[in-house]
C-alpha positions in Angstrom: 55.4 -105.9 -28.5 54.8 -101.5 -29.3 57.5 -99.1 -28.6 58.1 -99.3 -25.1 58.7 -96.0 -23.2 61.1 -95.3 -20.9 61.5 -92.8 -18.0 63.6 -92.3 -14.7 65.1 -89.8 -12.5 68.7 -89.1 -11.4 69.0 -92.2 -9.4 67.3 -94.3 -12.0 69.6 -93.1 -14.8 72.0 -95.4 -14.9 69.8 -98.8 -14.7 67.0 -96.9 -17.8 71.0 -96.4 -19.9 71.6 -100.3 -19.0 67.8 -101.4 -19.7 68.4 -99.3 -23.5 71.5 -101.8 -24.3 69.1 -104.8 -23.6 66.5 -103.4 -25.7 68.4 -102.8 -28.4 70.2 -106.2 -28.2 67.0 -107.6 -28.6 65.6 -105.1 -31.7 62.7 -103.1 -29.6 61.9 -99.9 -30.3 61.7 -97.7 -27.2 60.9 -94.3 -26.6 63.0 -92.1 -23.6 61.5 -90.0 -22.1 63.8 -88.5 -20.0 66.3 -87.5 -17.4 69.1 -88.0 -19.8 72.0 -86.9 -17.2 72.6 -88.5 -13.2 72.1 -84.6 -12.7 69.3 -84.0 -9.5 65.9 -84.1 -10.8 62.5 -84.2 -10.2 60.8 -88.1 -11.3 57.3 -86.5 -11.7 58.6 -84.4 -14.7 59.5 -87.4 -16.8 56.4 -90.1 -15.4 54.3 -87.5 -16.5 55.8 -87.4 -19.9 55.2 -91.2 -20.4 52.1 -91.5 -18.7 51.2 -89.0 -21.5 52.3 -90.7 -23.6 50.9 -94.5 -22.4 47.1 -93.0 -22.1 48.1 -91.6 -26.2 48.8 -95.4 -26.7 52.2 -94.0 -28.5 53.8 -96.7 -26.4 53.1 -99.8 -24.4 54.5 -100.8 -22.3 56.8 -98.9 -20.1 59.2 -98.9 -17.4 60.3 -96.4 -15.6 62.8 -96.3 -12.6 63.6 -94.3 -9.6 65.8 -94.2 -6.4 62.9 -96.5 -4.5 60.3 -96.9 -7.4 57.2 -95.7 -5.3 57.3 -92.3 -6.0 57.3 -93.0 -10.0 54.8 -95.2 -9.4 52.6 -93.1 -7.6 52.8 -90.6 -10.2 52.4 -93.1 -13.2 48.9 -94.0 -11.8 47.3 -90.6 -11.7 47.4 -91.6 -15.5 44.3 -92.9 -17.1 45.2 -97.0 -18.4 48.4 -96.8 -16.5 48.7 -99.8 -13.7 52.3 -99.1 -12.7 53.5 -101.6 -10.0 56.8 -101.8 -8.3 59.3 -104.8 -9.0 
């Protein structure tokens, strides 16, 4: 498995941090594209960063978390080679 990309908005910050602990326990590498706190923010800022990294082959797969999962998935799907789905 390659380097896992991670991103979230403020609503998904705590879950993203929990996912990082799971990846650490399994010895998997990851790159965190933000957000880095639970302060209010806009998910596209972080989704586009990760989407560009997937396009460039820097990370794969990626895990993105936001309040509903819908907006961040739509934003990621604007990037070539990214197929984000709400799970």
